[in-house]
FIKOLZA-1660 file (N, C-alpha, C; in steps of 0.1 Angstrom, whole numbers, plus 5000, padded with zeros to 4 digits):
% residues 207
   i   px   py   pz ch aa at
   1 4999 5014 4548  A  D  N
   1 5013 5025 4547  A  D CA
   1 5021 5022 4561  A  D  C
   2 5032 5027 4560  A  K  N
   2 5042 5024 4572  A  K CA
   2 5051 5036 4574  A  K  C
   3 5054 5039 4587  A  L  N
   3 5062 5052 4590  A  L CA
   3 5075 5044 4595  A  L  C
   4 5087 5046 4588  A  D  N
   4 5101 5043 4593  A  D CA
   4 5109 5055 4596  A  D  C
   5 5119 5052 4607  A  P  N
   5 5129 5062 4608  A  P CA
   5 5136 5066 4598  A  P  C
   6 5141 5077 4595  A  Q  N
   6 5148 5081 4583  A  Q CA
   6 5162 5077 4585  A  Q  C
   7 5167 5076 4598  A  S  N
   7 5182 5069 4601  A  S CA
   7 5178 5062 4613  A  S  C
   8 5186 5052 4617  A  G  N
   8 5186 5044 4628  A  G CA
   8 5173 5037 4630  A  G  C
   9 5169 5035 4643  A  T  N
   9 5158 5026 4645  A  T CA
   9 5147 5034 4656  A  T  C
  10 5147 5046 4658  A  S  N
  10 5139 5051 4665  A  S CA
  10 5131 5062 4659  A  S  C
  11 5117 5065 4661  A  L  N
  11 5111 5071 4655  A  L CA
  11 5103 5081 4667  A  L  C
  12 5101 5095 4664  A  E  N
  12 5095 5102 4675  A  E CA
  12 5084 5111 4667  A  E  C
  13 5073 5110 4675  A  L  N
  13 5060 5114 4670  A  L CA
  13 5056 5127 4680  A  L  C
  14 5055 5139 4674  A  G  N
  14 5053 5151 4685  A  G CA
  14 5065 5156 4692  A  G  C
  15 5062 5167 4700  A  S  N
  15 5070 5172 4708  A  S CA
  15 5066 5174 4722  A  S  C
  16 5076 5177 4731  A  S  N
  16 5074 5177 4747  A  S CA
  16 5059 5186 4747  A  S  C
  17 5050 5180 4756  A  G  N
  17 5039 5189 4759  A  G CA
  17 5027 5186 4748  A  G  C
  18 5030 5179 4737  A  D  N
  18 5019 5175 4728  A  D CA
  18 5010 5162 4733  A  D  C
  19 4999 5164 4727  A  T  N
  19 4990 5151 4730  A  T CA
  19 4989 5145 4717  A  T  C
  20 4989 5132 4715  A  L  N
  20 4987 5123 4703  A  L CA
  20 4976 5117 4706  A  L  C
  21 4965 5117 4699  A  T  N
  21 4951 5113 4701  A  T CA
  21 4945 5102 4691  A  T  C
  22 4942 5089 4694  A  V  N
  22 4935 5080 4686  A  V CA
  22 4920 5082 4689  A  V  C
  23 4912 5088 4676  A  P  N
  23 4898 5089 4678  A  P CA
  23 4890 5078 4681  A  P  C
  24 4878 5084 4687  A  S  N
  24 4869 5071 4690  A  S CA
  24 4865 5066 4675  A  S  C
  25 4865 5050 4677  A  G  N
  25 4862 5044 4666  A  G CA
  25 4873 5040 4659  A  G  C
  26 4886 5045 4659  A  A  N
  26 4898 5040 4655  A  A CA
  26 4904 5030 4661  A  A  C
  27 4913 5021 4656  A  T  N
  27 4918 5009 4664  A  T CA
  27 4934 5012 4663  A  T  C
  28 4940 5011 4677  A  L  N
  28 4954 5012 4677  A  L CA
  28 4960 4998 4681  A  L  C
  29 4967 4991 4673  A  T  N
  29 4970 4977 4676  A  T CA
  29 4987 4979 4681  A  T  C
  30 4989 4976 4691  A  V  N
  30 5001 4973 4697  A  V CA
  30 5008 4961 4700  A  V  C
  31 5014 4956 4692  A  A  N
  31 5022 4942 4693  A  A CA
  31 5035 4940 4702  A  A  C
  32 5040 4952 4704  A  G  N
  32 5052 4954 4713  A  G CA
  32 5049 4960 4727  A  G  C
  33 5057 4968 4732  A  T  N
  33 5055 4972 4745  A  T CA
  33 5055 4990 4746  A  T  C
  34 5044 4995 4753  A  I  N
  34 5043 5008 4755  A  I CA
  34 5050 5013 4768  A  I  C
  35 5061 5022 4764  A  N  N
  35 5069 5028 4775  A  N CA
  35 5067 5040 4777  A  N  C
  36 5059 5042 4790  A  A  N
  36 5055 5056 4796  A  A CA
  36 5064 5062 4806  A  A  C
  37 5078 5060 4806  A  S  N
  37 5086 5062 4813  A  S CA
  37 5088 5078 4815  A  S  C
  38 5085 5086 4806  A  S  N
  38 5086 5099 4806  A  S CA
  38 5071 5109 4802  A  S  C
  39 5062 5102 4803  A  G  N
  39 5049 5107 4799  A  G CA
  39 5039 5098 4804  A  G  C
  40 5027 5099 4798  A  T  N
  40 5015 5090 4804  A  T CA
  40 5007 5086 4793  A  T  C
  41 5005 5072 4793  A  A  N
  41 4998 5064 4782  A  A CA
  41 4984 5063 4789  A  A  C
  42 4973 5067 4784  A  T  N
  42 4961 5063 4788  A  T CA
  42 4951 5059 4776  A  T  C
  43 4940 5052 4782  A  G  N
  43 4929 5049 4773  A  G CA
  43 4933 5034 4768  A  G  C
  44 4941 5027 4774  A  F  N
  44 4945 5011 4769  A  F CA
  44 4937 5001 4777  A  F  C
  45 4927 5004 4780  A  G  N
  45 4918 4995 4788  A  G CA
  45 4922 4992 4803  A  G  C
  46 4929 5002 4808  A  G  N
  46 4930 5001 4823  A  G CA
  46 4936 5014 4828  A  G  C
  47 4941 5013 4840  A  A  N
  47 4949 5024 4845  A  A CA
  47 4962 5027 4839  A  A  C
  48 4968 5039 4839  A  A  N
  48 4981 5043 4832  A  A CA
  48 4990 5040 4842  A  A  C
  49 5002 5034 4839  A  L  N
  49 5012 5032 4849  A  L CA
  49 5017 5047 4852  A  L  C
  50 5022 5049 4865  A  T  N
  50 5024 5061 4872  A  T CA
  50 5038 5065 4869  A  T  C
  51 5043 5077 4865  A  N  N
  51 5054 5080 4866  A  N CA
  51 5058 5089 4880  A  N  C
  52 5046 5090 4887  A  D  N
  52 5048 5098 4900  A  D CA
  52 5050 5087 4909  A  D  C
  53 5061 5081 4910  A  F  N
  53 5062 5069 4921  A  F CA
  53 5062 5074 4935  A  F  C
  54 5054 5066 4943  A  R  N
  54 5055 5072 4956  A  R CA
  54 5056 5058 4964  A  R  C
  55 5063 5057 4975  A  M  N
  55 5065 5047 4983  A  M CA
  55 5067 5052 4998  A  M  C
  56 5059 5043 5008  A  S  N
  56 5063 5047 5022  A  S CA
  56 5064 5032 5029  A  S  C
  57 5072 5031 5039  A  I  N
  57 5075 5020 5046  A  I CA
  57 5072 5026 5062  A  I  C
  58 5064 5020 5069  A  F  N
  58 5062 5023 5082  A  F CA
  58 5064 5011 5090  A  F  C
  59 5069 5012 5105  A  Y  N
  59 5069 5000 5112  A  Y CA
  59 5070 5006 5127  A  Y  C
  60 5062 4996 5134  A  A  N
  60 5061 4998 5149  A  A CA
  60 5073 4995 5156  A  A  C
  61 5078 5006 5163  A  N  N
  61 5091 5005 5169  A  N CA
  61 5089 5004 5184  A  N  C
  62 5079 4997 5189  A  N  N
  62 5078 4993 5202  A  N CA
  62 5065 4986 5203  A  N  C
  63 5062 4977 5214  A  N  N
  63 5051 4969 5216  A  N CA
  63 5038 4977 5220  A  N  C
  64 5028 4973 5214  A  Q  N
  64 5014 4979 5217  A  Q CA
  64 5004 4966 5227  A  Q  C
  65 5001 4970 5236  A  S  N
  65 4990 4961 5244  A  S CA
  65 4977 4960 5238  A  S  C
  66 4973 4948 5236  A  I  N
  66 4958 4944 5230  A  I CA
  66 4949 4940 5240  A  I  C
  67 4939 4943 5243  A  S  N
  67 4927 4938 5252  A  S CA
  67 4921 4926 5243  A  S  C
  68 4915 4918 5252  A  S  N
  68 4908 4906 5245  A  S CA
  68 4894 4911 5238  A  S  C
  69 4889 4905 5229  A  N  N
  69 4876 4907 5225  A  N CA
  69 4872 4921 5219  A  N  C
  70 4882 4928 5216  A  T  N
  70 4880 4941 5211  A  T CA
  70 4889 4945 5200  A  T  C
  71 4882 4951 5189  A  G  N
  71 4889 4955 5176  A  G CA
  71 4895 4967 5180  A  G  C
  72 4909 4965 5178  A  T  N
  72 4920 4977 5183  A  T CA
  72 4927 4981 5171  A  T  C
  73 4928 4994 5167  A  T  N
  73 4935 4999 5155  A  T CA
  73 4951 5000 5163  A  T  C
  74 4958 4993 5154  A  I  N
  74 4974 4998 5157  A  I CA
  74 4978 5011 5154  A  I  C
  75 4979 5019 5168  A  T  N
  75 4981 5033 5168  A  T CA
  75 4993 5036 5173  A  T  C
  76 5000 5027 5181  A  G  N
  76 5012 5033 5189  A  G CA
  76 5024 5030 5181  A  G  C
  77 5034 5038 5182  A  Y  N
  77 5048 5038 5178  A  Y CA
  77 5050 5036 5163  A  Y  C
  78 5040 5039 5153  A  W  N
  78 5045 5040 5140  A  W CA
  78 5055 5047 5137  A  W  C
  79 5066 5046 5129  A  T  N
  79 5074 5054 5123  A  T CA
  79 5078 5050 5111  A  T  C
  80 5084 5062 5103  A  N  N
  80 5088 5057 5089  A  N CA
  80 5104 5062 5089  A  N  C
  81 5111 5063 5099  A  S  N
  81 5125 5065 5100  A  S CA
  81 5133 5055 5091  A  S  C
  82 5143 5060 5087  A  N  N
  82 5151 5049 5081  A  N CA
  82 5159 5039 5088  A  N  C
  83 5161 5027 5082  A  I  N
  83 5169 5018 5090  A  I CA
  83 5182 5014 5077  A  I  C
  84 5189 5026 5080  A  T  N
  84 5201 5025 5068  A  T CA
  84 5209 5014 5069  A  T  C
  85 5212 5009 5082  A  G  N
  85 5222 4998 5083  A  G CA
  85 5217 4985 5074  A  G  C
  86 5205 4984 5073  A  R  N
  86 5199 4972 5068  A  R CA
  86 5191 4975 5056  A  R  C
  87 5197 4988 5051  A  L  N
  87 5193 4992 5035  A  L CA
  87 5176 4993 5035  A  L  C
  88 5171 4994 5045  A  I  N
  88 5155 4997 5044  A  I CA
  88 5153 5014 5046  A  I  C
  89 5151 5020 5034  A  V  N
  89 5152 5035 5034  A  V CA
  89 5141 5038 5026  A  V  C
  90 5133 5050 5031  A  N  N
  90 5122 5055 5027  A  N CA
  90 5124 5062 5016  A  N  C
  91 5120 5063 5004  A  P  N
  91 5122 5073 4994  A  P CA
  91 5115 5088 4999  A  P  C
  92 5120 5097 4992  A  S  N
  92 5116 5112 4997  A  S CA
  92 5102 5113 4991  A  S  C
  93 5097 5108 4982  A  N  N
  93 5084 5108 4974  A  N CA
  93 5074 5101 4983  A  N  C
  94 5070 5105 4995  A  A  N
  94 5060 5093 5003  A  A CA
  94 5048 5092 4997  A  A  C
  95 5043 5080 5000  A  A  N
  95 5031 5075 4994  A  A CA
  95 5018 5081 5003  A  A  C
  96 5022 5079 5019  A  V  N
  96 5012 5082 5029  A  V CA
  96 5020 5090 5038  A  V  C
  97 5009 5096 5047  A  T  N
  97 5015 5101 5061  A  T CA
  97 5005 5092 5071  A  T  C
  98 5009 5094 5085  A  E  N
  98 5002 5086 5094  A  E CA
  98 5001 5095 5108  A  E  C
  99 4990 5093 5112  A  S  N
  99 4984 5101 5125  A  S CA
  99 4975 5092 5132  A  S  C
 100 4980 5088 5144  A  S  N
 100 4970 5080 5153  A  S CA
 100 4965 5067 5146  A  S  C
 101 4976 5062 5138  A  G  N
 101 4974 5049 5133  A  G CA
 101 4965 5049 5118  A  G  C
 102 4960 5062 5116  A  I  N
 102 4953 5064 5103  A  I CA
 102 4964 5070 5093  A  I  C
 103 4962 5063 5081  A  F  N
 103 4970 5064 5071  A  F CA
 103 4963 5073 5059  A  F  C
 104 4969 5086 5057  A  T  N
 104 4964 5094 5045  A  T CA
 104 4971 5091 5032  A  T  C
 105 4965 5093 5022  A  F  N
 105 4974 5091 5009  A  F CA
 105 4980 5104 5005  A  F  C
 106 4988 5105 4997  A  A  N
 106 4995 5119 4993  A  A CA
 106 4988 5123 4980  A  A  C
 107 4985 5112 4973  A  A  N
 107 4978 5116 4959  A  A CA
 107 4970 5106 4955  A  A  C
 108 4961 5107 4946  A  T  N
 108 4953 5096 4940  A  T CA
 108 4959 5088 4932  A  T  C
 109 4953 5077 4930  A  G  N
 109 4957 5065 4922  A  G CA
 109 4955 5050 4928  A  G  C
 110 4960 5041 4922  A  Y  N
 110 4960 5028 4927  A  Y CA
 110 4973 5026 4937  A  Y  C
 111 4970 5019 4947  A  Y  N
 111 4981 5017 4958  A  Y CA
 111 4982 5001 4960  A  Y  C
 112 4992 4995 4959  A  L  N
 112 4995 4984 4966  A  L CA
 112 5000 4984 4983  A  L  C
 113 4989 4979 4989  A  V  N
 113 4990 4981 5005  A  V CA
 113 4993 4967 5011  A  V  C
 114 5003 4967 5021  A  M  N
 114 5011 4954 5024  A  M CA
 114 5009 4957 5039  A  M  C
 115 5006 4947 5048  A  G  N
 115 5006 4948 5063  A  G CA
 115 5013 4934 5068  A  G  C
 116 5021 4937 5079  A  K  N
 116 5027 4927 5085  A  K CA
 116 5025 4928 5100  A  K  C
 117 5018 4918 5106  A  L  N
 117 5016 4918 5120  A  L CA
 117 5026 4906 5127  A  L  C
 118 5031 4910 5137  A  N  N
 118 5039 4901 5145  A  N CA
 118 5032 4902 5159  A  N  C
 119 5027 4892 5167  A  G  N
 119 5019 4894 5178  A  G CA
 119 5022 4881 5186  A  G  C
 120 5015 4885 5199  A  N  N
 120 5017 4874 5210  A  N CA
 120 5004 4876 5218  A  N  C
 121 4999 4863 5221  A  L  N
 121 4987 4861 5228  A  L CA
 121 4991 4856 5242  A  L  C
 122 4984 4859 5252  A  S  N
 122 4986 4853 5266  A  S CA
 122 4980 4842 5269  A  S  C
 123 4972 4835 5259  A  G  N
 123 4968 4820 5261  A  G CA
 123 4962 4818 5246  A  G  C
 124 4958 4804 5246  A  A  N
 124 4953 4800 5235  A  A CA
 124 4941 4808 5227  A  A  C
 125 4938 4809 5217  A  G  N
 125 4929 4818 5210  A  G CA
 125 4932 4820 5196  A  G  C
 126 4919 4826 5190  A  Q  N
 126 4921 4831 5175  A  Q CA
 126 4926 4845 5175  A  Q  C
 127 4933 4851 5164  A  Y  N
 127 4935 4862 5161  A  Y CA
 127 4933 4868 5149  A  Y  C
 128 4930 4880 5145  A  Y  N
 128 4925 4884 5135  A  Y CA
 128 4933 4899 5129  A  Y  C
 129 4936 4900 5116  A  F  N
 129 4945 4912 5113  A  F CA
 129 4936 4916 5102  A  F  C
 130 4933 4931 5100  A  Y  N
 130 4925 4937 5093  A  Y CA
 130 4932 4947 5085  A  Y  C
 131 4930 4950 5071  A  V  N
 131 4931 4962 5067  A  V CA
 131 4918 4969 5065  A  V  C
 132 4916 4980 5071  A  E  N
 132 4903 4987 5071  A  E CA
 132 4904 4999 5064  A  E  C
 133 4893 5002 5056  A  S  N
 133 4891 5015 5048  A  S CA
 133 4880 5023 5048  A  S  C
 134 4883 5034 5046  A  T  N
 134 4871 5044 5046  A  T CA
 134 4869 5051 5034  A  T  C
 135 4858 5058 5028  A  D  N
 135 4856 5066 5017  A  D CA
 135 4850 5079 5021  A  D  C
 136 4848 5082 5034  A  N  N
 136 4844 5093 5041  A  N CA
 136 4850 5099 5050  A  N  C
 137 4862 5094 5055  A  N  N
 137 4873 5099 5067  A  N CA
 137 4863 5096 5078  A  N  C
 138 4855 5086 5078  A  S  N
 138 4847 5082 5092  A  S CA
 138 4843 5068 5096  A  S  C
 139 4837 5062 5085  A  S  N
 139 4831 5051 5088  A  S CA
 139 4841 5039 5080  A  S  C
 140 4849 5029 5087  A  Y  N
 140 4856 5021 5084  A  Y CA
 140 4850 5006 5082  A  Y  C
 141 4854 4999 5073  A  S  N
 141 4853 4986 5070  A  S CA
 141 4862 4977 5065  A  S  C
 142 4861 4965 5067  A  D  N
 142 4872 4955 5064  A  D CA
 142 4873 4956 5049  A  D  C
 143 4886 4959 5044  A  A  N
 143 4889 4956 5029  A  A CA
 143 4896 4941 5028  A  A  C
 144 4902 4938 5038  A  I  N
 144 4908 4925 5036  A  I CA
 144 4913 4920 5053  A  I  C
 145 4912 4907 5054  A  D  N
 145 4915 4903 5066  A  D CA
 145 4922 4888 5066  A  D  C
 146 4926 4886 5078  A  S  N
 146 4933 4872 5080  A  S CA
 146 4932 4869 5094  A  S  C
 147 4928 4855 5096  A  N  N
 147 4929 4850 5109  A  N CA
 147 4931 4836 5111  A  N  C
 148 4938 4833 5121  A  T  N
 148 4943 4818 5124  A  T CA
 148 4943 4818 5138  A  T  C
 149 4948 4808 5148  A  G  N
 149 4949 4808 5159  A  G CA
 149 4960 4802 5166  A  G  C
 150 4962 4802 5179  A  V  N
 150 4974 4795 5186  A  V CA
 150 4969 4786 5195  A  V  C
 151 4976 4776 5201  A  Q  N
 151 4971 4767 5211  A  Q CA
 151 4976 4768 5223  A  Q  C
 152 4985 4777 5226  A  S  N
 152 4992 4777 5239  A  S CA
 152 4997 4793 5243  A  S  C
 153 4998 4798 5253  A  S  N
 153 5004 4811 5256  A  S CA
 153 5018 4811 5253  A  S  C
 154 5021 4824 5251  A  G  N
 154 5035 4829 5248  A  G CA
 154 5041 4825 5236  A  G  C
 155 5032 4821 5227  A  R  N
 155 5035 4819 5214  A  R CA
 155 5035 4832 5203  A  R  C
 156 5046 4835 5197  A  N  N
 156 5045 4846 5187  A  N CA
 156 5041 4839 5174  A  N  C
 157 5034 4851 5167  A  F  N
 157 5029 4845 5154  A  F CA
 157 5031 4857 5143  A  F  C
 158 5030 4854 5133  A  V  N
 158 5033 4864 5120  A  V CA
 158 5022 4860 5111  A  V  C
 159 5013 4871 5107  A  T  N
 159 5005 4872 5096  A  T CA
 159 5010 4885 5086  A  T  C
 160 5005 4882 5075  A  Q  N
 160 5007 4891 5062  A  Q CA
 160 4996 4893 5054  A  Q  C
 161 4992 4905 5051  A  V  N
 161 4980 4907 5043  A  V CA
 161 4983 4918 5030  A  V  C
 162 4978 4917 5020  A  S  N
 162 4981 4927 5010  A  S CA
 162 4968 4929 5000  A  S  C
 163 4965 4941 4995  A  T  N
 163 4955 4942 4986  A  T CA
 163 4959 4955 4978  A  T  C
 164 4952 4959 4968  A  V  N
 164 4952 4969 4959  A  V CA
 164 4941 4978 4961  A  V  C
 165 4943 4991 4966  A  L  N
 165 4932 5003 4970  A  L CA
 165 4932 5013 4958  A  L  C
 166 4921 5015 4954  A  K  N
 166 4918 5027 4945  A  K CA
 166 4915 5040 4954  A  K  C
 167 4923 5051 4953  A  V  N
 167 4924 5063 4960  A  V CA
 167 4917 5074 4952  A  V  C
 168 4905 5077 4954  A  E  N
 168 4898 5088 4944  A  E CA
 168 4900 5101 4951  A  E  C
 169 4899 5103 4964  A  D  N
 169 4898 5113 4972  A  D CA
 169 4907 5113 4984  A  D  C
 170 4917 5121 4984  A  T  N
 170 4928 5118 4995  A  T CA
 170 4924 5125 5007  A  T  C
 171 4912 5132 5008  A  S  N
 171 4908 5137 5020  A  S CA
 171 4897 5127 5026  A  S  C
 172 4894 5118 5020  A  N  N
 172 4882 5109 5026  A  N CA
 172 4888 5095 5024  A  N  C
 173 4895 5091 5015  A  D  N
 173 4898 5077 5013  A  D CA
 173 4911 5073 5021  A  D  C
 174 4911 5066 5032  A  K  N
 174 4920 5063 5041  A  K CA
 174 4920 5050 5045  A  K  C
 175 4930 5043 5053  A  V  N
 175 4932 5032 5058  A  V CA
 175 4937 5031 5071  A  V  C
 176 4935 5018 5078  A  R  N
 176 4943 5018 5092  A  R CA
 176 4944 5001 5092  A  R  C
 177 4952 4998 5102  A  F  N
 177 4955 4983 5104  A  F CA
 177 4949 4981 5118  A  F  C
 178 4940 4970 5121  A  T  N
 178 4933 4968 5130  A  T CA
 178 4936 4952 5135  A  T  C
 179 4936 4949 5148  A  V  N
 179 4935 4936 5152  A  V CA
 179 4925 4933 5162  A  V  C
 180 4921 4920 5163  A  Y  N
 180 4913 4916 5172  A  Y CA
 180 4918 4901 5179  A  Y  C
 181 4919 4901 5191  A  Y  N
 181 4924 4889 5198  A  Y CA
 181 4911 4884 5206  A  Y  C
 182 4909 4874 5200  A  E  N
 182 4899 4865 5207  A  E CA
 182 4901 4858 5220  A  E  C
 183 4895 4857 5231  A  D  N
 183 4895 4850 5244  A  D CA
 183 4907 4856 5253  A  D  C
 184 4919 4860 5245  A  N  N
 184 4928 4864 5254  A  N CA
 184 4935 4875 5248  A  N  C
 185 4941 4885 5257  A  G  N
 185 4948 4897 5253  A  G CA
 185 4962 4892 5249  A  G  C
 186 4969 4904 5244  A  G  N
 186 4983 4902 5239  A  G CA
 186 4991 4913 5236  A  G  C
 187 4999 4912 5226  A  T  N
 187 5007 4925 5223  A  T CA
 187 5007 4923 5207  A  T  C
 188 5010 4937 5202  A  V  N
 188 5014 4938 5188  A  V CA
 188 5029 4940 5191  A  V  C
 189 5038 4932 5185  A  N  N
 189 5051 4934 5186  A  N CA
 189 5061 4944 5177  A  N  C
 190 5065 4954 5184  A  G  N
 190 5073 4962 5173  A  G CA
 190 5089 4961 5178  A  G  C
 191 5096 4967 5168  A  N  N
 191 5111 4968 5171  A  N CA
 191 5116 4982 5165  A  N  C
 192 5127 4986 5168  A  G  N
 192 5130 4998 5164  A  G CA
 192 5142 4997 5153  A  G  C
 193 5146 4983 5151  A  N  N
 193 5157 4982 5142  A  N CA
 193 5154 4973 5131  A  N  C
 194 5141 4969 5129  A  R  N
 194 5137 4960 5120  A  R CA
 194 5121 4962 5118  A  R  C
 195 5118 4956 5106  A  L  N
 195 5104 4955 5102  A  L CA
 195 5096 4944 5108  A  L  C
 196 5094 4945 5123  A  R  N
 196 5087 4935 5127  A  R CA
 196 5073 4934 5127  A  R  C
 197 5065 4945 5129  A  T  N
 197 5053 4948 5125  A  T CA
 197 5053 4960 5116  A  T  C
 198 5049 4958 5104  A  S  N
 198 5051 4968 5094  A  S CA
 198 5039 4973 5085  A  S  C
 199 5039 4982 5076  A  A  N
 199 5033 4987 5066  A  A CA
 199 5038 4991 5056  A  A  C
 200 5035 4987 5042  A  Q  N
 200 5042 4993 5031  A  Q CA
 200 5031 4998 5022  A  Q  C
 201 5035 5009 5016  A  F  N
 201 5023 5014 5005  A  F CA
 201 5031 5018 4993  A  F  C
 202 5027 5013 4981  A  I  N
 202 5034 5017 4968  A  I CA
 202 5024 5022 4958  A  I  C
 203 5026 5032 4952  A  K  N
 203 5017 5038 4942  A  K CA
 203 5020 5031 4930  A  K  C
 204 5011 5024 4922  A  I  N
 204 5014 5017 4912  A  I CA
 204 5008 5021 4898  A  I  C
 205 4999 5029 4900  A  A  N
 205 4992 5033 4887  A  A CA
 205 4984 5048 4891  A  A  C
 206 4981 5055 4881  A  D  N
 206 4972 5065 4880  A  D CA
 206 4958 5062 4878  A  D  C
 207 4948 5069 4882  A  I  N
 207 4935 5066 4878  A  I CA
 207 4932 5070 4866  A  I  C
% end
């Protein structure tokens, strides 16, 4: 059997607020594309795409001094103000808020988290860049890391990391960005006019 539109090429099932259910044991085969632009499609073997789009762009607008051989959270000078001259504009529906280097998610969901570190070492050595997460608002551990080294002093370096995090509890699931400079201290480099050291958060799906 087949349902076709009476006229045209569009067919509408139900009205606003209705729920259309495929019961357990039944099979719904989709050969085309499910468009959930004004609703939510769930139960398709994964997370539903979100209509509650959220995004935040933070950047360090000044340098932060880093001591050697000590894991240090990037806490100084984070801001999410717009850089309108370069079209880097934060949307009004923020993904996170920040306090003392701790990023708190505004809603549950799956988030793409991207960090960029621009740094400098006072001498040759290794450097490490971490996204650290907690699910109890207390104990942090590495979610992802990157490390490499420089062979002489005064060399700037850039490292980028990205991951997807599942946020189930906005009071306890949080992240921070941490650096570890081995053998020699240095700086995390910020700038008030561009994304030199930065963090970006995009909500990509509901749970």
